[in-house]
Predicted model as a PDB file, atoms N, CA, C, CB and O in Angstrom, pLDDT in the B-factor column:
MODEL        1                                                                  
ATOM      1  N   MET A   1     100.925  81.044  54.336  1.00 62.00           N  
ATOM      2  CA  MET A   1     101.430  81.757  55.487  1.00 62.00           C  
ATOM      3  C   MET A   1     100.697  81.244  56.727  1.00 62.00           C  
ATOM      4  CB  MET A   1     101.255  83.296  55.317  1.00 62.00           C  
ATOM      5  O   MET A   1      99.479  81.065  56.704  1.00 62.00           O  
ATOM      6  N   CYS A   2     101.437  81.013  57.797  1.00 74.00           N  
ATOM      7  CA  CYS A   2     100.879  80.463  59.023  1.00 74.00           C  
ATOM      8  C   CYS A   2     100.825  81.549  60.092  1.00 74.00           C  
ATOM      9  CB  CYS A   2     101.710  79.255  59.512  1.00 74.00           C  
ATOM     10  O   CYS A   2     101.845  81.880  60.696  1.00 74.00           O  
ATOM     11  N   LEU A   3      99.632  82.106  60.329  1.00 93.00           N  
ATOM     12  CA  LEU A   3      99.463  83.132  61.342  1.00 93.00           C  
ATOM     13  C   LEU A   3      98.576  82.593  62.451  1.00 93.00           C  
ATOM     14  CB  LEU A   3      98.866  84.419  60.735  1.00 93.00           C  
ATOM     15  O   LEU A   3      97.821  81.641  62.252  1.00 93.00           O  
ATOM     16  N   SER A   4      98.675  83.211  63.622  1.00 96.00           N  
ATOM     17  CA  SER A   4      97.960  82.693  64.788  1.00 96.00           C  
ATOM     18  C   SER A   4      96.940  83.693  65.319  1.00 96.00           C  
ATOM     19  CB  SER A   4      98.944  82.330  65.888  1.00 96.00           C  
ATOM     20  O   SER A   4      96.986  84.887  65.021  1.00 96.00           O  
ATOM     21  N   THR A   5      96.018  83.159  66.116  1.00 97.00           N  
ATOM     22  CA  THR A   5      95.074  83.961  66.872  1.00 97.00           C  
ATOM     23  C   THR A   5      95.420  83.800  68.340  1.00 97.00           C  
ATOM     24  CB  THR A   5      93.593  83.545  66.580  1.00 97.00           C  
ATOM     25  O   THR A   5      95.583  82.682  68.829  1.00 97.00           O  
ATOM     26  N   ALA A   6      95.531  84.927  69.045  1.00 98.00           N  
ATOM     27  CA  ALA A   6      95.885  84.907  70.464  1.00 98.00           C  
ATOM     28  C   ALA A   6      94.647  85.128  71.312  1.00 98.00           C  
ATOM     29  CB  ALA A   6      96.950  85.975  70.780  1.00 98.00           C  
ATOM     30  O   ALA A   6      93.818  85.990  71.020  1.00 98.00           O  
ATOM     31  N   THR A   7      94.535  84.331  72.372  1.00 98.00           N  
ATOM     32  CA  THR A   7      93.461  84.496  73.338  1.00 98.00           C  
ATOM     33  C   THR A   7      94.050  84.688  74.727  1.00 98.00           C  
ATOM     34  CB  THR A   7      92.506  83.284  73.312  1.00 98.00           C  
ATOM     35  O   THR A   7      95.150  84.225  75.027  1.00 98.00           O  
ATOM     36  N   LEU A   8      93.289  85.382  75.565  1.00 97.00           N  
ATOM     37  CA  LEU A   8      93.678  85.603  76.947  1.00 97.00           C  
ATOM     38  C   LEU A   8      92.841  84.688  77.826  1.00 97.00           C  
ATOM     39  CB  LEU A   8      93.501  87.096  77.357  1.00 97.00           C  
ATOM     40  O   LEU A   8      91.611  84.743  77.811  1.00 97.00           O  
ATOM     41  N   ARG A   9      93.528  83.842  78.596  1.00 96.00           N  
ATOM     42  CA  ARG A   9      92.861  82.950  79.546  1.00 96.00           C  
ATOM     43  C   ARG A   9      92.738  83.711  80.864  1.00 96.00           C  
ATOM     44  CB  ARG A   9      93.654  81.588  79.733  1.00 96.00           C  
ATOM     45  O   ARG A   9      93.726  83.919  81.568  1.00 96.00           O  
ATOM     46  N   LYS A  10      91.512  84.123  81.186  1.00 95.00           N  
ATOM     47  CA  LYS A  10      91.276  84.946  82.367  1.00 95.00           C  
ATOM     48  C   LYS A  10      91.256  84.118  83.643  1.00 95.00           C  
ATOM     49  CB  LYS A  10      89.971  85.699  82.224  1.00 95.00           C  
ATOM     50  O   LYS A  10      91.147  82.892  83.600  1.00 95.00           O  
ATOM     51  N   GLN A  11      91.362  84.798  84.777  1.00 91.00           N  
ATOM     52  CA  GLN A  11      91.378  84.135  86.078  1.00 91.00           C  
ATOM     53  C   GLN A  11      90.110  83.327  86.331  1.00 91.00           C  
ATOM     54  CB  GLN A  11      91.558  85.157  87.177  1.00 91.00           C  
ATOM     55  O   GLN A  11      90.157  82.312  87.026  1.00 91.00           O  
ATOM     56  N   ASN A  12      88.973  83.762  85.775  1.00 92.00           N  
ATOM     57  CA  ASN A  12      87.709  83.054  85.975  1.00 92.00           C  
ATOM     58  C   ASN A  12      87.515  81.899  84.992  1.00 92.00           C  
ATOM     59  CB  ASN A  12      86.555  84.023  85.848  1.00 92.00           C  
ATOM     60  O   ASN A  12      86.462  81.262  84.991  1.00 92.00           O  
ATOM     61  N   GLY A  13      88.529  81.618  84.149  1.00 90.00           N  
ATOM     62  CA  GLY A  13      88.491  80.503  83.223  1.00 90.00           C  
ATOM     63  C   GLY A  13      87.999  80.847  81.826  1.00 90.00           C  
ATOM     64  O   GLY A  13      88.106  80.027  80.915  1.00 90.00           O  
ATOM     65  N   GLU A  14      87.464  82.044  81.645  1.00 96.00           N  
ATOM     66  CA  GLU A  14      86.976  82.452  80.332  1.00 96.00           C  
ATOM     67  C   GLU A  14      88.132  82.752  79.392  1.00 96.00           C  
ATOM     68  CB  GLU A  14      86.067  83.675  80.455  1.00 96.00           C  
ATOM     69  O   GLU A  14      89.227  83.108  79.827  1.00 96.00           O  
ATOM     70  N   GLN A  15      87.875  82.602  78.097  1.00 96.00           N  
ATOM     71  CA  GLN A  15      88.858  82.917  77.057  1.00 96.00           C  
ATOM     72  C   GLN A  15      88.379  84.145  76.289  1.00 96.00           C  
ATOM     73  CB  GLN A  15      89.071  81.701  76.091  1.00 96.00           C  
ATOM     74  O   GLN A  15      87.207  84.227  75.921  1.00 96.00           O  
ATOM     75  N   GLU A  16      89.264  85.087  76.047  1.00 97.00           N  
ATOM     76  CA  GLU A  16      88.925  86.286  75.286  1.00 97.00           C  
ATOM     77  C   GLU A  16      89.915  86.431  74.130  1.00 97.00           C  
ATOM     78  CB  GLU A  16      88.940  87.556  76.200  1.00 97.00           C  
ATOM     79  O   GLU A  16      91.127  86.469  74.346  1.00 97.00           O  
ATOM     80  N   GLU A  17      89.399  86.511  72.909  1.00 98.00           N  
ATOM     81  CA  GLU A  17      90.273  86.724  71.753  1.00 98.00           C  
ATOM     82  C   GLU A  17      90.842  88.143  71.830  1.00 98.00           C  
ATOM     83  CB  GLU A  17      89.496  86.501  70.402  1.00 98.00           C  
ATOM     84  O   GLU A  17      90.099  89.112  71.982  1.00 98.00           O  
ATOM     85  N   ILE A  18      92.177  88.253  71.724  1.00 97.00           N  
ATOM     86  CA  ILE A  18      92.784  89.577  71.849  1.00 97.00           C  
ATOM     87  C   ILE A  18      93.516  90.036  70.584  1.00 97.00           C  
ATOM     88  CB  ILE A  18      93.742  89.580  73.006  1.00 97.00           C  
ATOM     89  O   ILE A  18      93.736  91.234  70.406  1.00 97.00           O  
ATOM     90  N   MET A  19      93.895  89.105  69.707  1.00 97.00           N  
ATOM     91  CA  MET A  19      94.580  89.523  68.480  1.00 97.00           C  
ATOM     92  C   MET A  19      94.549  88.409  67.446  1.00 97.00           C  
ATOM     93  CB  MET A  19      96.035  89.929  68.780  1.00 97.00           C  
ATOM     94  O   MET A  19      94.730  87.233  67.765  1.00 97.00           O  
ATOM     95  N   ARG A  20      94.315  88.808  66.193  1.00 96.00           N  
ATOM     96  CA  ARG A  20      94.397  87.880  65.064  1.00 96.00           C  
ATOM     97  C   ARG A  20      95.613  88.219  64.224  1.00 96.00           C  
ATOM     98  CB  ARG A  20      93.110  87.930  64.204  1.00 96.00           C  
ATOM     99  O   ARG A  20      96.207  89.288  64.361  1.00 96.00           O  
ATOM    100  N   ASN A  21      95.971  87.290  63.355  1.00 96.00           N  
ATOM    101  CA  ASN A  21      97.100  87.468  62.432  1.00 96.00           C  
ATOM    102  C   ASN A  21      98.412  87.761  63.160  1.00 96.00           C  
ATOM    103  CB  ASN A  21      96.799  88.595  61.458  1.00 96.00           C  
ATOM    104  O   ASN A  21      99.200  88.605  62.733  1.00 96.00           O  
ATOM    105  N   VAL A  22      98.629  87.051  64.260  1.00 97.00           N  
ATOM    106  CA  VAL A  22      99.875  87.202  65.020  1.00 97.00           C  
ATOM    107  C   VAL A  22     100.998  86.524  64.241  1.00 97.00           C  
ATOM    108  CB  VAL A  22      99.743  86.593  66.463  1.00 97.00           C  
ATOM    109  O   VAL A  22     100.913  85.346  63.894  1.00 97.00           O  
ATOM    110  N   SER A  23     102.050  87.293  63.974  1.00 96.00           N  
ATOM    111  CA  SER A  23     103.179  86.745  63.234  1.00 96.00           C  
ATOM    112  C   SER A  23     104.424  86.567  64.109  1.00 96.00           C  
ATOM    113  CB  SER A  23     103.503  87.642  62.061  1.00 96.00           C  
ATOM    114  O   SER A  23     105.312  85.780  63.781  1.00 96.00           O  
ATOM    115  N   LYS A  24     104.482  87.304  65.225  1.00 96.00           N  
ATOM    116  CA  LYS A  24     105.629  87.195  66.139  1.00 96.00           C  
ATOM    117  C   LYS A  24     105.133  87.293  67.570  1.00 96.00           C  
ATOM    118  CB  LYS A  24     106.692  88.301  65.849  1.00 96.00           C  
ATOM    119  O   LYS A  24     104.128  87.944  67.857  1.00 96.00           O  
ATOM    120  N   VAL A  25     105.858  86.634  68.460  1.00 96.00           N  
ATOM    121  CA  VAL A  25     105.563  86.726  69.883  1.00 96.00           C  
ATOM    122  C   VAL A  25     106.873  86.605  70.652  1.00 96.00           C  
ATOM    123  CB  VAL A  25     104.545  85.624  70.325  1.00 96.00           C  
ATOM    124  O   VAL A  25     107.726  85.777  70.330  1.00 96.00           O  
ATOM    125  N   TYR A  26     107.017  87.449  71.681  1.00 96.00           N  
ATOM    126  CA  TYR A  26     108.145  87.296  72.590  1.00 96.00           C  
ATOM    127  C   TYR A  26     107.713  87.700  73.987  1.00 96.00           C  
ATOM    128  CB  TYR A  26     109.358  88.137  72.123  1.00 96.00           C  
ATOM    129  O   TYR A  26     106.736  88.429  74.162  1.00 96.00           O  
ATOM    130  N   VAL A  27     108.452  87.219  74.983  1.00 95.00           N  
ATOM    131  CA  VAL A  27     108.125  87.477  76.384  1.00 95.00           C  
ATOM    132  C   VAL A  27     109.302  88.194  77.019  1.00 95.00           C  
ATOM    133  CB  VAL A  27     107.793  86.153  77.152  1.00 95.00           C  
ATOM    134  O   VAL A  27     110.457  87.793  76.872  1.00 95.00           O  
ATOM    135  N   LYS A  28     108.970  89.284  77.740  1.00 94.00           N  
ATOM    136  CA  LYS A  28     110.023  90.038  78.414  1.00 94.00           C  
ATOM    137  C   LYS A  28     109.458  90.634  79.698  1.00 94.00           C  
ATOM    138  CB  LYS A  28     110.597  91.155  77.489  1.00 94.00           C  
ATOM    139  O   LYS A  28     108.487  91.391  79.669  1.00 94.00           O  
ATOM    140  N   ASP A  29     110.069  90.288  80.814  1.00 93.00           N  
ATOM    141  CA  ASP A  29     109.715  90.852  82.124  1.00 93.00           C  
ATOM    142  C   ASP A  29     108.231  90.733  82.463  1.00 93.00           C  
ATOM    143  CB  ASP A  29     110.113  92.299  82.174  1.00 93.00           C  
ATOM    144  O   ASP A  29     107.621  91.698  82.924  1.00 93.00           O  
ATOM    145  N   GLY A  30     107.649  89.557  82.237  1.00 91.00           N  
ATOM    146  CA  GLY A  30     106.257  89.326  82.579  1.00 91.00           C  
ATOM    147  C   GLY A  30     105.245  89.905  81.601  1.00 91.00           C  
ATOM    148  O   GLY A  30     104.051  89.956  81.894  1.00 91.00           O  
ATOM    149  N   ILE A  31     105.720  90.340  80.447  1.00 96.00           N  
ATOM    150  CA  ILE A  31     104.853  90.891  79.410  1.00 96.00           C  
ATOM    151  C   ILE A  31     105.010  90.033  78.151  1.00 96.00           C  
ATOM    152  CB  ILE A  31     105.199  92.399  79.118  1.00 96.00           C  
ATOM    153  O   ILE A  31     106.124  89.807  77.678  1.00 96.00           O  
ATOM    154  N   VAL A  32     103.886  89.561  77.620  1.00 97.00           N  
ATOM    155  CA  VAL A  32     103.887  88.840  76.345  1.00 97.00           C  
ATOM    156  C   VAL A  32     103.584  89.881  75.270  1.00 97.00           C  
ATOM    157  CB  VAL A  32     102.826  87.643  76.330  1.00 97.00           C  
ATOM    158  O   VAL A  32     102.536  90.526  75.297  1.00 97.00           O  
ATOM    159  N   VAL A  33     104.502  90.037  74.333  1.00 98.00           N  
ATOM    160  CA  VAL A  33     104.330  91.032  73.274  1.00 98.00           C  
ATOM    161  C   VAL A  33     103.972  90.310  71.978  1.00 98.00           C  
ATOM    162  CB  VAL A  33     105.623  91.897  73.093  1.00 98.00           C  
ATOM    163  O   VAL A  33     104.737  89.496  71.461  1.00 98.00           O  
ATOM    164  N   LEU A  34     102.780  90.638  71.471  1.00 98.00           N  
ATOM    165  CA  LEU A  34     102.290  90.070  70.223  1.00 98.00           C  
ATOM    166  C   LEU A  34     102.488  91.092  69.119  1.00 98.00           C  
ATOM    167  CB  LEU A  34     100.797  89.655  70.338  1.00 98.00           C  
ATOM    168  O   LEU A  34     102.338  92.294  69.338  1.00 98.00           O  
ATOM    169  N   SER A  35     102.825  90.607  67.930  1.00 97.00           N  
ATOM    170  CA  SER A  35     103.011  91.490  66.782  1.00 97.00           C  
ATOM    171  C   SER A  35     102.251  90.900  65.603  1.00 97.00           C  
ATOM    172  CB  SER A  35     104.530  91.673  66.440  1.00 97.00           C  
ATOM    173  O   SER A  35     102.342  89.705  65.325  1.00 97.00           O  
ATOM    174  N   ASP A  36     101.487  91.768  64.902  1.00 95.00           N  
ATOM    175  CA  ASP A  36     100.725  91.272  63.759  1.00 95.00           C  
ATOM    176  C   ASP A  36     101.514  91.449  62.460  1.00 95.00           C  
ATOM    177  CB  ASP A  36      99.373  91.998  63.662  1.00 95.00           C  
ATOM    178  O   ASP A  36     102.660  91.896  62.474  1.00 95.00           O  
ATOM    179  N   ILE A  37     100.889  91.094  61.351  1.00 92.00           N  
ATOM    180  CA  ILE A  37     101.590  91.113  60.064  1.00 92.00           C  
ATOM    181  C   ILE A  37     101.962  92.522  59.610  1.00 92.00           C  
ATOM    182  CB  ILE A  37     100.735  90.456  59.007  1.00 92.00           C  
ATOM    183  O   ILE A  37     102.812  92.686  58.735  1.00 92.00           O  
ATOM    184  N   LEU A  38     101.333  93.540  60.199  1.00 94.00           N  
ATOM    185  CA  LEU A  38     101.669  94.927  59.854  1.00 94.00           C  
ATOM    186  C   LEU A  38     102.710  95.518  60.798  1.00 94.00           C  
ATOM    187  CB  LEU A  38     100.416  95.789  59.874  1.00 94.00           C  
ATOM    188  O   LEU A  38     103.110  96.671  60.638  1.00 94.00           O  
ATOM    189  N   GLY A  39     103.154  94.724  61.793  1.00 94.00           N  
ATOM    190  CA  GLY A  39     104.171  95.181  62.729  1.00 94.00           C  
ATOM    191  C   GLY A  39     103.604  95.865  63.963  1.00 94.00           C  
ATOM    192  O   GLY A  39     104.358  96.338  64.813  1.00 94.00           O  
ATOM    193  N   GLU A  40     102.273  95.920  64.069  1.00 95.00           N  
ATOM    194  CA  GLU A  40     101.626  96.513  65.239  1.00 95.00           C  
ATOM    195  C   GLU A  40     101.858  95.614  66.440  1.00 95.00           C  
ATOM    196  CB  GLU A  40     100.105  96.725  64.997  1.00 95.00           C  
ATOM    197  O   GLU A  40     101.571  94.418  66.380  1.00 95.00           O  
ATOM    198  N   GLU A  41     102.376  96.172  67.534  1.00 97.00           N  
ATOM    199  CA  GLU A  41     102.645  95.383  68.731  1.00 97.00           C  
ATOM    200  C   GLU A  41     101.563  95.595  69.780  1.00 97.00           C  
ATOM    201  CB  GLU A  41     104.013  95.739  69.309  1.00 97.00           C  
ATOM    202  O   GLU A  41     101.018  96.689  69.921  1.00 97.00           O  
ATOM    203  N   PHE A  42     101.260  94.516  70.520  1.00 96.00           N  
ATOM    204  CA  PHE A  42     100.247  94.546  71.555  1.00 96.00           C  
ATOM    205  C   PHE A  42     100.813  93.848  72.788  1.00 96.00           C  
ATOM    206  CB  PHE A  42      98.922  93.870  71.074  1.00 96.00           C  
ATOM    207  O   PHE A  42     100.892  92.620  72.807  1.00 96.00           O  
ATOM    208  N   PRO A  43     101.213  94.605  73.828  1.00 97.00           N  
ATOM    209  CA  PRO A  43     101.752  93.999  75.041  1.00 97.00           C  
ATOM    210  C   PRO A  43     100.641  93.522  75.979  1.00 97.00           C  
ATOM    211  CB  PRO A  43     102.652  94.992  75.764  1.00 97.00           C  
ATOM    212  O   PRO A  43      99.650  94.220  76.193  1.00 97.00           O  
ATOM    213  N   VAL A  44     100.824  92.325  76.532  1.00 96.00           N  
ATOM    214  CA  VAL A  44      99.832  91.733  77.432  1.00 96.00           C  
ATOM    215  C   VAL A  44     100.543  91.245  78.691  1.00 96.00           C  
ATOM    216  CB  VAL A  44      99.062  90.559  76.735  1.00 96.00           C  
ATOM    217  O   VAL A  44     101.418  90.383  78.601  1.00 96.00           O  
ATOM    218  N   PRO A  45     100.186  91.779  79.869  1.00 96.00           N  
ATOM    219  CA  PRO A  45     100.773  91.253  81.103  1.00 96.00           C  
ATOM    220  C   PRO A  45     100.311  89.825  81.332  1.00 96.00           C  
ATOM    221  CB  PRO A  45     100.399  92.137  82.309  1.00 96.00           C  
ATOM    222  O   PRO A  45      99.108  89.564  81.363  1.00 96.00           O  
ATOM    223  N   GLY A  46     101.242  88.901  81.492  1.00 96.00           N  
ATOM    224  CA  GLY A  46     100.899  87.499  81.718  1.00 96.00           C  
ATOM    225  C   GLY A  46     102.012  86.577  81.271  1.00 96.00           C  
ATOM    226  O   GLY A  46     103.157  86.993  81.096  1.00 96.00           O  
ATOM    227  N   THR A  47     101.656  85.318  81.090  1.00 96.00           N  
ATOM    228  CA  THR A  47     102.621  84.313  80.650  1.00 96.00           C  
ATOM    229  C   THR A  47     102.062  83.553  79.456  1.00 96.00           C  
ATOM    230  CB  THR A  47     102.967  83.338  81.801  1.00 96.00           C  
ATOM    231  O   THR A  47     100.849  83.396  79.317  1.00 96.00           O  
ATOM    232  N   LEU A  48     102.948  83.091  78.610  1.00 96.00           N  
ATOM    233  CA  LEU A  48     102.541  82.282  77.471  1.00 96.00           C  
ATOM    234  C   LEU A  48     102.219  80.890  77.998  1.00 96.00           C  
ATOM    235  CB  LEU A  48     103.658  82.237  76.360  1.00 96.00           C  
ATOM    236  O   LEU A  48     103.104  80.175  78.469  1.00 96.00           O  
ATOM    237  N   ALA A  49     100.933  80.506  77.914  1.00 96.00           N  
ATOM    238  CA  ALA A  49     100.471  79.254  78.508  1.00 96.00           C  
ATOM    239  C   ALA A  49     100.414  78.112  77.506  1.00 96.00           C  
ATOM    240  CB  ALA A  49      99.113  79.449  79.120  1.00 96.00           C  
ATOM    241  O   ALA A  49     100.623  76.957  77.875  1.00 96.00           O  
ATOM    242  N   TYR A  50     100.132  78.420  76.235  1.00 96.00           N  
ATOM    243  CA  TYR A  50      99.939  77.375  75.226  1.00 96.00           C  
ATOM    244  C   TYR A  50     100.243  77.959  73.857  1.00 96.00           C  
ATOM    245  CB  TYR A  50      98.489  76.799  75.274  1.00 96.00           C  
ATOM    246  O   TYR A  50      99.873  79.091  73.548  1.00 96.00           O  
ATOM    247  N   CYS A  51     100.925  77.163  73.045  1.00 95.00           N  
ATOM    248  CA  CYS A  51     101.281  77.616  71.704  1.00 95.00           C  
ATOM    249  C   CYS A  51     101.174  76.438  70.748  1.00 95.00           C  
ATOM    250  CB  CYS A  51     102.714  78.228  71.676  1.00 95.00           C  
ATOM    251  O   CYS A  51     101.901  75.454  70.883  1.00 95.00           O  
ATOM    252  N   ASP A  52     100.265  76.538  69.778  1.00 95.00           N  
ATOM    253  CA  ASP A  52     100.082  75.509  68.761  1.00 95.00           C  
ATOM    254  C   ASP A  52     100.253  76.199  67.408  1.00 95.00           C  
ATOM    255  CB  ASP A  52      98.665  74.799  68.885  1.00 95.00           C  
ATOM    256  O   ASP A  52      99.298  76.755  66.865  1.00 95.00           O  
ATOM    257  N   LEU A  53     101.449  76.163  66.876  1.00 90.00           N  
ATOM    258  CA  LEU A  53     101.741  76.885  65.639  1.00 90.00           C  
ATOM    259  C   LEU A  53     101.145  76.214  64.410  1.00 90.00           C  
ATOM    260  CB  LEU A  53     103.229  77.019  65.463  1.00 90.00           C  
ATOM    261  O   LEU A  53     100.885  76.886  63.412  1.00 90.00           O  
ATOM    262  N   VAL A  54     100.926  74.912  64.460  1.00 92.00           N  
ATOM    263  CA  VAL A  54     100.323  74.213  63.333  1.00 92.00           C  
ATOM    264  C   VAL A  54      98.876  74.675  63.143  1.00 92.00           C  
ATOM    265  CB  VAL A  54     100.382  72.683  63.546  1.00 92.00           C  
ATOM    266  O   VAL A  54      98.432  74.914  62.020  1.00 92.00           O  
ATOM    267  N   ASN A  55      98.154  74.796  64.247  1.00 94.00           N  
ATOM    268  CA  ASN A  55      96.751  75.201  64.187  1.00 94.00           C  
ATOM    269  C   ASN A  55      96.539  76.691  64.455  1.00 94.00           C  
ATOM    270  CB  ASN A  55      95.953  74.400  65.177  1.00 94.00           C  
ATOM    271  O   ASN A  55      95.401  77.158  64.482  1.00 94.00           O  
ATOM    272  N   GLY A  56      97.622  77.434  64.651  1.00 95.00           N  
ATOM    273  CA  GLY A  56      97.536  78.881  64.800  1.00 95.00           C  
ATOM    274  C   GLY A  56      96.858  79.356  66.067  1.00 95.00           C  
ATOM    275  O   GLY A  56      96.022  80.259  66.025  1.00 95.00           O  
ATOM    276  N   LYS A  57      97.213  78.749  67.209  1.00 97.00           N  
ATOM    277  CA  LYS A  57      96.599  79.136  68.481  1.00 97.00           C  
ATOM    278  C   LYS A  57      97.665  79.520  69.503  1.00 97.00           C  
ATOM    279  CB  LYS A  57      95.728  77.993  69.030  1.00 97.00           C  
ATOM    280  O   LYS A  57      98.645  78.802  69.703  1.00 97.00           O  
ATOM    281  N   LEU A  58      97.452  80.658  70.138  1.00 97.00           N  
ATOM    282  CA  LEU A  58      98.293  81.104  71.251  1.00 97.00           C  
ATOM    283  C   LEU A  58      97.374  81.410  72.422  1.00 97.00           C  
ATOM    284  CB  LEU A  58      99.162  82.362  70.862  1.00 97.00           C  
ATOM    285  O   LEU A  58      96.347  82.068  72.253  1.00 97.00           O  
ATOM    286  N   GLU A  59      97.735  80.937  73.606  1.00 97.00           N  
ATOM    287  CA  GLU A  59      96.971  81.269  74.806  1.00 97.00           C  
ATOM    288  C   GLU A  59      97.902  81.937  75.805  1.00 97.00           C  
ATOM    289  CB  GLU A  59      96.309  80.001  75.424  1.00 97.00           C  
ATOM    290  O   GLU A  59      99.002  81.459  76.079  1.00 97.00           O  
ATOM    291  N   ILE A  60      97.431  83.047  76.337  1.00 98.00           N  
ATOM    292  CA  ILE A  60      98.181  83.790  77.344  1.00 98.00           C  
ATOM    293  C   ILE A  60      97.403  83.707  78.647  1.00 98.00           C  
ATOM    294  CB  ILE A  60      98.416  85.282  76.910  1.00 98.00           C  
ATOM    295  O   ILE A  60      96.207  83.994  78.688  1.00 98.00           O  
ATOM    296  N   GLU A  61      98.090  83.315  79.708  1.00 97.00           N  
ATOM    297  CA  GLU A  61      97.492  83.239  81.034  1.00 97.00           C  
ATOM    298  C   GLU A  61      97.532  84.639  81.645  1.00 97.00           C  
ATOM    299  CB  GLU A  61      98.239  82.195  81.944  1.00 97.00           C  
ATOM    300  O   GLU A  61      98.597  85.245  81.764  1.00 97.00           O  
ATOM    301  N   GLU A  62      96.356  85.146  82.032  1.00 94.00           N  
ATOM    302  CA  GLU A  62      96.253  86.470  82.611  1.00 94.00           C  
ATOM    303  C   GLU A  62      97.067  86.539  83.896  1.00 94.00           C  
ATOM    304  CB  GLU A  62      94.785  86.833  82.878  1.00 94.00           C  
ATOM    305  O   GLU A  62      97.069  85.604  84.697  1.00 94.00           O  
ATOM    306  N   MET A  63      97.753  87.653  84.078  1.00 87.00           N  
ATOM    307  CA  MET A  63      98.544  87.850  85.291  1.00 87.00           C  
ATOM    308  C   MET A  63      97.582  88.030  86.471  1.00 87.00           C  
ATOM    309  CB  MET A  63      99.504  89.088  85.149  1.00 87.00           C  
ATOM    310  O   MET A  63      96.624  88.798  86.390  1.00 87.00           O  
ATOM    311  N   SER A  64      97.850  87.315  87.558  1.00 78.00           N  
ATOM    312  CA  SER A  64      96.968  87.420  88.724  1.00 78.00           C  
ATOM    313  C   SER A  64      97.134  88.784  89.387  1.00 78.00           C  
ATOM    314  CB  SER A  64      97.265  86.289  89.739  1.00 78.00           C  
ATOM    315  O   SER A  64      98.213  89.377  89.377  1.00 78.00           O  
ATOM    316  N   ALA A  65      96.050  89.254  89.954  1.00 66.00           N  
ATOM    317  CA  ALA A  65      96.025  90.589  90.575  1.00 66.00           C  
ATOM    318  C   ALA A  65      96.747  90.611  91.893  1.00 66.00           C  
ATOM    319  CB  ALA A  65      94.604  91.054  90.778  1.00 66.00           C  
ATOM    320  O   ALA A  65      96.816  91.656  92.541  1.00 66.00           O  
TER     321      ALA A  65                                                      
ENDMDL                                                                          
END                                                                             
């Protein structure tokens, strides 16, 4: 099974891990919605900046203030 880890790329350049075992992701109205293997959803304001499904990495660019 190929699951991903999502990180948030902050305005100051730092990366913060926000969710593991991400199985689904979709974007709607400026919100990136992550879903884990149990179906738990985690909405993150921002944009999907990078997605590497082979290595299981998702990066979300933090929405500017």
